[in-house]
N, CA, C and O atoms as a DFTB+ gen file, in Angstrom:
528 C
 N C O
     1  1      -6.398      -5.423     -10.940
     2  2      -6.599      -4.434     -11.978
     3  2      -5.267      -3.722     -12.198
     4  3      -4.609      -3.302     -11.247
     5  1      -4.893      -3.596     -13.434
     6  2      -3.635      -2.908     -13.770
     7  2      -3.950      -1.579     -14.422
     8  3      -4.765      -1.499     -15.341
     9  1      -3.292      -0.532     -13.935
    10  2      -3.528       0.831     -14.420
    11  2      -2.204       1.578     -14.513
    12  3      -1.212       1.204     -13.887
    13  1      -2.216       2.614     -15.289
    14  2      -1.092       3.541     -15.266
    15  2      -1.357       4.562     -14.165
    16  3      -2.500       4.979     -13.976
    17  1      -0.332       4.966     -13.446
    18  2      -0.524       5.979     -12.412
    19  2      -0.669       7.366     -13.042
    20  3      -0.030       7.682     -14.046
    21  1      -1.513       8.171     -12.435
    22  2      -1.729       9.535     -12.907
    23  2      -1.527      10.486     -11.735
    24  3      -2.079      10.277     -10.655
    25  1      -0.732      11.530     -11.952
    26  2      -0.575      12.583     -10.956
    27  2      -1.115      13.873     -11.541
    28  3      -0.980      14.139     -12.735
    29  1      -1.726      14.664     -10.683
    30  2      -2.407      15.881     -11.131
    31  2      -1.429      16.934     -11.659
    32  3      -1.685      17.559     -12.688
    33  1      -0.325      17.127     -10.964
    34  2       0.652      18.138     -11.360
    35  2       1.972      17.483     -11.757
    36  3       2.348      16.450     -11.203
    37  1       2.665      18.078     -12.708
    38  2       3.970      17.557     -13.106
    39  2       4.958      17.562     -11.945
    40  3       5.907      16.778     -11.931
    41  1       4.741      18.437     -10.980
    42  2       5.642      18.526      -9.832
    43  2       5.332      17.495      -8.749
    44  3       6.077      17.394      -7.774
    45  1       4.251      16.728      -8.895
    46  2       3.923      15.673      -7.938
    47  2       4.802      14.451      -8.201
    48  3       5.058      14.093      -9.351
    49  1       5.260      13.819      -7.121
    50  2       6.129      12.650      -7.241
    51  2       5.431      11.432      -6.641
    52  3       5.232      11.375      -5.428
    53  1       5.054      10.453      -7.473
    54  2       4.385       9.258      -6.954
    55  2       5.385       8.262      -6.353
    56  3       6.440       7.991      -6.926
    57  1       5.025       7.730      -5.191
    58  2       5.844       6.765      -4.463
    59  2       4.957       5.685      -3.885
    60  3       3.772       5.904      -3.631
    61  1       5.545       4.509      -3.679
    62  2       4.897       3.495      -2.861
    63  2       5.300       3.752      -1.410
    64  3       6.460       4.034      -1.109
    65  1       4.315       3.648      -0.521
    66  2       4.540       3.772       0.916
    67  2       3.959       2.521       1.560
    68  3       2.828       2.136       1.264
    69  1       4.722       1.890       2.432
    70  2       4.205       0.689       3.088
    71  2       3.062       1.067       4.031
    72  3       3.004       2.184       4.545
    73  1       2.171       0.124       4.241
    74  2       1.050       0.341       5.153
    75  2       1.578       0.687       6.554
    76  3       1.063       1.597       7.204
    77  1       2.593      -0.031       7.013
    78  2       3.131       0.230       8.355
    79  2       3.766       1.619       8.438
    80  3       3.623       2.299       9.455
    81  1       4.454       2.046       7.398
    82  2       5.042       3.389       7.374
    83  2       3.949       4.450       7.342
    84  3       4.077       5.504       7.963
    85  1       2.879       4.165       6.617
    86  2       1.758       5.106       6.564
    87  2       1.211       5.349       7.965
    88  3       1.027       6.496       8.372
    89  1       0.950       4.272       8.704
    90  2       0.384       4.429      10.044
    91  2       1.390       5.010      11.037
    92  3       0.995       5.685      11.987
    93  1       2.672       4.759      10.831
    94  2       3.692       5.261      11.751
    95  2       4.074       6.713      11.497
    96  3       4.413       7.427      12.440
    97  1       4.029       7.169      10.246
    98  2       4.606       8.466       9.919
    99  2       3.633       9.515       9.377
   100  3       3.966      10.700       9.345
   101  1       2.452       9.106       8.956
   102  2       1.503      10.065       8.399
   103  2       0.586      10.578       9.497
   104  3       0.252       9.853      10.434
   105  1       0.188      11.822       9.372
   106  2      -0.697      12.437      10.358
   107  2      -2.066      11.763      10.287
   108  3      -2.842      12.012       9.365
   109  1      -2.350      10.919      11.258
   110  2      -3.597      10.159      11.255
   111  2      -4.809      11.031      11.581
   112  3      -5.923      10.725      11.156
   113  1      -4.604      12.104      12.322
   114  2      -5.715      13.029      12.591
   115  2      -6.170      13.679      11.296
   116  3      -7.369      13.794      11.043
   117  1      -5.220      14.104      10.479
   118  2      -5.567      14.688       9.174
   119  2      -6.223      13.635       8.289
   120  3      -7.231      13.907       7.637
   121  1      -5.654      12.441       8.267
   122  2      -6.205      11.381       7.419
   123  2      -7.640      11.049       7.804
   124  3      -8.487      10.868       6.929
   125  1      -7.920      10.967       9.081
   126  2      -9.252      10.574       9.549
   127  2     -10.230      11.751       9.628
   128  3     -11.373      11.569      10.046
   129  1      -9.806      12.930       9.240
   130  2     -10.678      14.109       9.365
   131  2     -11.934      14.020       8.512
   132  3     -12.884      14.769       8.741
   133  1     -11.960      13.135       7.549
   134  2     -13.140      12.968       6.707
   135  2     -13.875      11.664       7.006
   136  3     -14.631      11.168       6.171
   137  1     -13.653      11.111       8.197
   138  2     -14.365       9.903       8.643
   139  2     -14.148       8.734       7.676
   140  3     -15.101       8.166       7.144
   141  1     -12.887       8.394       7.464
   142  2     -12.537       7.312       6.542
   143  2     -12.461       5.950       7.216
   144  3     -11.989       4.993       6.602
   145  1     -12.903       5.836       8.441
   146  2     -12.769       4.570       9.160
   147  2     -13.588       3.465       8.503
   148  3     -13.146       2.316       8.468
   149  1     -14.765       3.786       7.986
   150  2     -15.619       2.773       7.365
   151  2     -15.901       3.185       5.928
   152  3     -16.729       4.057       5.664
   153  1     -15.202       2.546       5.015
   154  2     -15.398       2.843       3.598
   155  2     -15.883       1.589       2.896
   156  3     -15.612       0.474       3.343
   157  1     -16.588       1.769       1.815
   158  2     -17.052       0.661       0.992
   159  2     -15.895       0.203       0.114
   160  3     -15.153       1.025      -0.424
   161  1     -15.743      -1.099      -0.030
   162  2     -14.685      -1.641      -0.875
   163  2     -15.069      -1.502      -2.339
   164  3     -15.490      -2.460      -2.988
   165  1     -14.914      -0.292      -2.835
   166  2     -15.220      -0.010      -4.239
   167  2     -14.505       1.279      -4.626
   168  3     -14.192       2.120      -3.784
   169  1     -14.258       1.404      -5.921
   170  2     -13.687       2.633      -6.465
   171  2     -14.823       3.537      -6.929
   172  3     -15.938       3.072      -7.168
   173  1     -14.539       4.818      -7.054
   174  2     -15.459       5.745      -7.702
   175  2     -14.942       6.016      -9.109
   176  3     -13.733       6.057      -9.336
   177  1     -15.857       6.200     -10.047
   178  2     -15.487       6.428     -11.455
   179  2     -14.490       7.558     -11.630
   180  3     -13.575       7.465     -12.448
   181  1     -14.669       8.642     -10.851
   182  2     -13.802       9.802     -11.088
   183  2     -12.378       9.623     -10.545
   184  3     -11.567      10.543     -10.650
   185  1     -12.063       8.464      -9.972
   186  2     -10.693       8.162      -9.572
   187  2      -9.877       7.654     -10.756
   188  3      -8.674       7.426     -10.632
   189  1     -10.527       7.478     -11.897
   190  2      -9.885       6.955     -13.098
   191  2     -10.153       7.878     -14.282
   192  3     -11.096       8.669     -14.277
   193  1      -9.310       7.758     -15.279
   194  2      -9.660       8.285     -16.598
   195  2      -8.997       7.389     -17.630
   196  3      -7.973       6.761     -17.363
   197  1      -9.588       7.342     -18.796
   198  2      -9.121       6.433     -19.839
   199  2      -8.311       7.188     -20.876
   200  3      -8.636       8.320     -21.235
   201  1      -7.261       6.552     -21.350
   202  2      -6.450       7.105     -22.429
   203  2      -7.067       6.699     -23.760
   204  3      -7.978       5.872     -23.801
   205  1      -6.582       7.271     -24.827
   206  2      -7.135       6.983     -26.152
   207  2      -6.972       5.517     -26.545
   208  3      -7.798       4.991     -27.291
   209  1      -5.938       4.854     -26.068
   210  2      -5.701       3.453     -26.426
   211  2      -6.460       2.492     -25.514
   212  3      -6.252       1.281     -25.586
   213  1      -7.330       3.012     -24.664
   214  2      -8.100       2.167     -23.768
   215  2      -7.422       1.869     -22.449
   216  3      -7.978       1.161     -21.610
   217  1      -6.234       2.398     -22.258
   218  2      -5.533       2.213     -20.998
   219  2      -6.217       3.046     -19.919
   220  3      -6.583       4.198     -20.149
   221  1      -6.383       2.462     -18.760
   222  2      -7.004       3.169     -17.640
   223  2      -5.911       3.792     -16.765
   224  3      -4.906       3.151     -16.456
   225  1      -6.125       5.047     -16.376
   226  2      -5.237       5.741     -15.453
   227  2      -5.910       5.839     -14.097
   228  3      -7.107       6.115     -14.013
   229  1      -5.143       5.614     -13.026
   230  2      -5.636       5.771     -11.662
   231  2      -5.020       7.030     -11.075
   232  3      -3.802       7.205     -11.098
   233  1      -5.863       7.899     -10.552
   234  2      -5.397       9.153      -9.957
   235  2      -4.806       8.877      -8.578
   236  3      -5.529       8.573      -7.630
   237  1      -3.490       8.987      -8.479
   238  2      -2.779       8.716      -7.230
   239  2      -3.131       9.800      -6.202
   240  3      -3.081      10.986      -6.530
   241  1      -3.487       9.422      -4.966
   242  2      -3.833      10.416      -3.947
   243  2      -2.640      11.329      -3.622
   244  3      -1.554      10.838      -3.315
   245  1      -2.838      12.657      -3.689
   246  2      -1.750      13.592      -3.402
   247  2      -1.679      13.991      -1.922
   248  3      -2.696      14.160      -1.249
   249  1      -0.448      14.133      -1.448
   250  2      -0.174      14.491      -0.058
   251  2       0.911      15.568      -0.049
   252  3       1.858      15.510      -0.832
   253  1       0.765      16.551       0.843
   254  2       1.843      17.520       1.030
   255  2       2.583      17.178       2.316
   256  3       2.026      16.558       3.222
   257  1       3.853      17.594       2.384
   258  2       4.672      17.381       3.573
   259  2       5.309      18.705       3.951
   260  3       5.935      19.366       3.123
   261  1       5.142      19.086       5.215
   262  2       5.766      20.299       5.742
   263  2       6.335      19.973       7.113
   264  3       5.602      19.629       8.040
   265  1       7.651      20.087       7.228
   266  2       8.350      19.795       8.484
   267  2       8.012      18.396       8.996
   268  3       7.777      18.202      10.188
   269  1       7.988      17.419       8.079
   270  2       7.736      16.033       8.445
   271  2       6.301      15.726       8.816
   272  3       6.009      14.646       9.330
   273  1       5.408      16.654       8.562
   274  2       3.989      16.430       8.868
   275  2       3.216      16.386       7.549
   276  3       3.375      17.254       6.691
   277  1       2.389      15.372       7.409
   278  2       1.645      15.201       6.169
   279  2       0.270      15.836       6.258
   280  3      -0.318      15.974       7.330
   281  1      -0.214      16.214       5.088
   282  2      -1.582      16.710       4.978
   283  2      -2.103      16.271       3.613
   284  3      -1.490      16.518       2.574
   285  1      -3.258      15.610       3.656
   286  2      -3.859      15.184       2.398
   287  2      -4.423      16.392       1.664
   288  3      -5.086      17.241       2.259
   289  1      -4.152      16.457       0.375
   290  2      -4.710      17.502      -0.481
   291  2      -6.100      17.043      -0.924
   292  3      -7.063      17.810      -0.899
   293  1      -6.178      15.808      -1.317
   294  2      -7.411      15.091      -1.629
   295  2      -7.026      13.615      -1.587
   296  3      -5.855      13.297      -1.378
   297  1      -7.956      12.732      -1.775
   298  2      -7.603      11.331      -1.876
   299  2      -7.655      10.534      -0.592
   300  3      -7.175       9.401      -0.555
   301  1      -8.232      11.103       0.479
   302  2      -8.347      10.331       1.722
   303  2      -9.171       9.058       1.499
   304  3      -8.809       7.981       1.971
   305  1     -10.276       9.199       0.777
   306  2     -11.156       8.053       0.531
   307  2     -10.435       6.998      -0.307
   308  3     -10.503       5.809       0.003
   309  1      -9.745       7.427      -1.367
   310  2      -8.979       6.487      -2.196
   311  2      -7.954       5.737      -1.347
   312  3      -7.805       4.520      -1.461
   313  1      -7.253       6.482      -0.499
   314  2      -6.232       5.870       0.350
   315  2      -6.857       4.873       1.313
   316  3      -6.317       3.785       1.511
   317  1      -7.986       5.229       1.913
   318  2      -8.656       4.331       2.855
   319  2      -9.067       3.032       2.169
   320  3      -8.930       1.957       2.753
   321  1      -9.564       3.115       0.954
   322  2      -9.942       1.900       0.220
   323  2      -8.700       1.053      -0.040
   324  3      -8.727      -0.159       0.178
   325  1      -7.622       1.663      -0.497
   326  2      -6.410       0.912      -0.816
   327  2      -5.761       0.296       0.423
   328  3      -5.211      -0.803       0.349
   329  1      -5.821       0.994       1.564
   330  2      -5.224       0.468       2.794
   331  2      -5.842      -0.861       3.223
   332  3      -5.186      -1.672       3.877
   333  1      -7.075      -1.075       2.862
   334  2      -7.730      -2.328       3.202
   335  2      -7.274      -3.515       2.366
   336  3      -7.623      -4.656       2.667
   337  1      -6.487      -3.253       1.304
   338  2      -6.154      -4.323       0.363
   339  2      -4.681      -4.422      -0.018
   340  3      -4.247      -5.454      -0.530
   341  1      -3.922      -3.391       0.218
   342  2      -2.531      -3.364      -0.249
   343  2      -1.552      -3.173       0.904
   344  3      -1.866      -2.515       1.895
   345  1      -0.379      -3.748       0.766
   346  2       0.711      -3.494       1.717
   347  2       1.581      -2.322       1.257
   348  3       2.280      -1.701       2.058
   349  1       1.525      -2.031      -0.050
   350  2       2.260      -0.886      -0.625
   351  2       1.228       0.053      -1.240
   352  3       0.573      -0.296      -2.222
   353  1       1.085       1.231      -0.668
   354  2       0.065       2.180      -1.091
   355  2       0.690       3.200      -2.044
   356  3       1.723       3.785      -1.718
   357  1       0.083       3.426      -3.216
   358  2       0.593       4.487      -4.088
   359  2       0.100       5.848      -3.583
   360  3      -1.101       6.069      -3.433
   361  1       1.043       6.747      -3.327
   362  2       0.734       8.114      -2.912
   363  2       1.616       9.060      -3.697
   364  3       2.708       8.695      -4.132
   365  1       1.138      10.276      -3.874
   366  2       1.866      11.264      -4.648
   367  2       2.218      12.447      -3.752
   368  3       1.336      13.051      -3.141
   369  1       3.498      12.774      -3.673
   370  2       3.941      13.878      -2.835
   371  2       4.025      15.171      -3.646
   372  3       4.622      15.210      -4.722
   373  1       3.422      16.213      -3.115
   374  2       3.478      17.545      -3.730
   375  2       4.879      18.106      -3.491
   376  3       5.265      18.355      -2.349
   377  1       5.639      18.304      -4.571
   378  2       7.038      18.729      -4.456
   379  2       7.242      20.203      -4.811
   380  3       8.381      20.667      -4.871
   381  1       6.152      20.947      -5.048
   382  2       6.304      22.338      -5.497
   383  2       7.103      23.201      -4.538
   384  3       8.002      23.920      -4.974
   385  1       6.811      23.155      -3.278
   386  2       7.430      24.070      -2.304
   387  2       8.151      23.308      -1.198
   388  3       8.309      23.817      -0.088
   389  1       8.578      22.117      -1.494
   390  2       9.137      21.252      -0.462
   391  2      10.567      21.657      -0.112
   392  3      11.351      22.052      -0.975
   393  1      10.880      21.549       1.168
   394  2      12.223      21.849       1.663
   395  2      13.062      20.576       1.656
   396  3      12.524      19.470       1.611
   397  1      14.376      20.736       1.702
   398  2      15.278      19.582       1.656
   399  2      15.021      18.601       2.789
   400  3      15.098      17.390       2.579
   401  1      14.716      19.095       3.993
   402  2      14.445      18.195       5.119
   403  2      13.239      17.308       4.814
   404  3      13.245      16.120       5.138
   405  1      12.218      17.873       4.201
   406  2      11.035      17.090       3.860
   407  2      11.309      16.127       2.709
   408  3      10.757      15.027       2.677
   409  1      12.140      16.524       1.785
   410  2      12.536      15.625       0.695
   411  2      13.265      14.410       1.278
   412  3      13.027      13.276       0.861
   413  1      14.148      14.656       2.238
   414  2      14.861      13.565       2.902
   415  2      13.902      12.697       3.719
   416  3      14.073      11.480       3.786
   417  1      12.898      13.314       4.338
   418  2      11.893      12.575       5.098
   419  2      11.171      11.591       4.170
   420  3      10.983      10.427       4.524
   421  1      10.772      12.055       2.996
   422  2      10.095      11.183       2.022
   423  2      11.000      10.016       1.649
   424  3      10.545       8.873       1.598
   425  1      12.255      10.284       1.391
   426  2      13.193       9.218       1.027
   427  2      13.351       8.193       2.149
   428  3      13.573       7.013       1.880
   429  1      13.238       8.633       3.405
   430  2      13.360       7.711       4.548
   431  2      12.119       6.853       4.738
   432  3      12.240       5.677       5.078
   433  1      10.931       7.405       4.530
   434  2       9.709       6.666       4.876
   435  2       9.074       5.942       3.689
   436  3       8.295       5.009       3.889
   437  1       9.387       6.346       2.474
   438  2       8.779       5.731       1.288
   439  2       9.594       4.524       0.836
   440  3      10.789       4.425       1.115
   441  1       8.932       3.613       0.139
   442  2       9.591       2.398      -0.338
   443  2      10.332       2.604      -1.656
   444  3      11.525       2.321      -1.764
   445  1       9.601       3.105      -2.662
   446  2      10.179       3.220      -3.997
   447  2       9.358       4.192      -4.827
   448  3       8.143       4.290      -4.656
   449  1      10.022       4.915      -5.732
   450  2       9.257       5.789      -6.631
   451  2       8.436       4.960      -7.609
   452  3       8.775       3.816      -7.916
   453  1       7.364       5.551      -8.087
   454  2       6.509       4.914      -9.084
   455  2       6.761       5.601     -10.415
   456  3       6.662       6.823     -10.525
   457  1       7.084       4.817     -11.410
   458  2       7.284       5.363     -12.747
   459  2       5.918       5.554     -13.400
   460  3       5.114       4.623     -13.434
   461  1       5.650       6.743     -13.915
   462  2       4.322       7.026     -14.464
   463  2       4.053       6.315     -15.788
   464  3       2.924       6.339     -16.279
   465  1       5.068       5.683     -16.373
   466  2       4.852       4.933     -17.612
   467  2       4.806       3.427     -17.372
   468  3       4.848       2.640     -18.317
   469  1       4.719       3.027     -16.089
   470  2       4.698       1.618     -15.722
   471  2       3.379       1.282     -15.043
   472  3       2.914       2.024     -14.178
   473  1       2.781       0.173     -15.432
   474  2       1.517      -0.240     -14.836
   475  2       1.680      -0.543     -13.353
   476  3       2.686      -1.110     -12.925
   477  1       0.670      -0.154     -12.578
   478  2       0.620      -0.510     -11.168
   479  2      -0.535      -1.484     -10.961
   480  3      -1.510      -1.485     -11.712
   481  1      -0.402      -2.306      -9.934
   482  2      -1.427      -3.301      -9.627
   483  2      -2.315      -2.777      -8.509
   484  3      -1.832      -2.405      -7.439
   485  1      -3.617      -2.751      -8.766
   486  2      -4.607      -2.342      -7.774
   487  2      -5.534      -3.514      -7.506
   488  3      -5.673      -4.399      -8.350
   489  1      -6.172      -3.533      -6.336
   490  2      -7.115      -4.623      -6.053
   491  2      -8.274      -4.623      -7.044
   492  3      -8.705      -3.567      -7.507
   493  1      -8.764      -5.793      -7.358
   494  2      -9.936      -5.909      -8.228
   495  2     -11.181      -5.632      -7.392
   496  3     -11.661      -6.491      -6.652
   497  1     -11.680      -4.433      -7.527
   498  2     -12.869      -3.989      -6.802
   499  2     -13.862      -3.404      -7.799
   500  3     -13.466      -2.972      -8.881
   501  1     -15.138      -3.385      -7.453
   502  2     -16.111      -2.761      -8.355
   503  2     -15.872      -1.253      -8.476
   504  3     -15.318      -0.616      -7.580
   505  1     -16.301      -0.716      -9.596
   506  2     -16.225       0.728      -9.809
   507  2     -17.645       1.265      -9.783
   508  3     -18.497       0.834     -10.560
   509  1     -17.892       2.199      -8.895
   510  2     -19.233       2.759      -8.723
   511  2     -19.294       4.154      -9.334
   512  3     -18.276       4.836      -9.456
   513  1     -20.502       4.568      -9.717
   514  2     -20.646       5.933     -10.231
   515  2     -20.234       6.951      -9.179
   516  3     -20.492       6.776      -7.988
   517  1     -19.595       8.010      -9.635
   518  2     -19.185       9.078      -8.715
   519  2     -20.385       9.839      -8.241
   520  3     -21.410       9.895      -8.920
   521  1     -20.262      10.424      -7.081
   522  2     -21.352      11.223      -6.533
   523  2     -21.488      12.514      -7.312
   524  3     -20.491      13.059      -7.787
   525  1     -22.710      13.014      -7.453
   526  2     -22.906      14.260      -8.223
   527  2     -22.289      15.461      -7.543
   528  3     -22.369      16.574      -8.063
């Protein structure tokens, strides 16, 4: 499935992060705090929105970084689904209050920035209705 990446805030910076870097450098206690070990291989409707031309946007999971420690803002479930299928995970870093050390940390652990006007490839999975 090909989608345009969507970030919630203009100050968010989307990047690809390798699966191995995710497990080595991201706070796994924070990531697993919502019991993401067993997820269904499906998307939820509210992870997407459609543009007027019919293009689908995928909401990139946002993460904050403070002193080299990550904390998910939302998107743990989205990330868990993607980790089961991709070697390069799209994640969005909250850059509003980031310090230079954390900016350098992102540059060291991330693979490449994601251009918001370029299609990204996601696994072909079913899309289920969002929970009420």
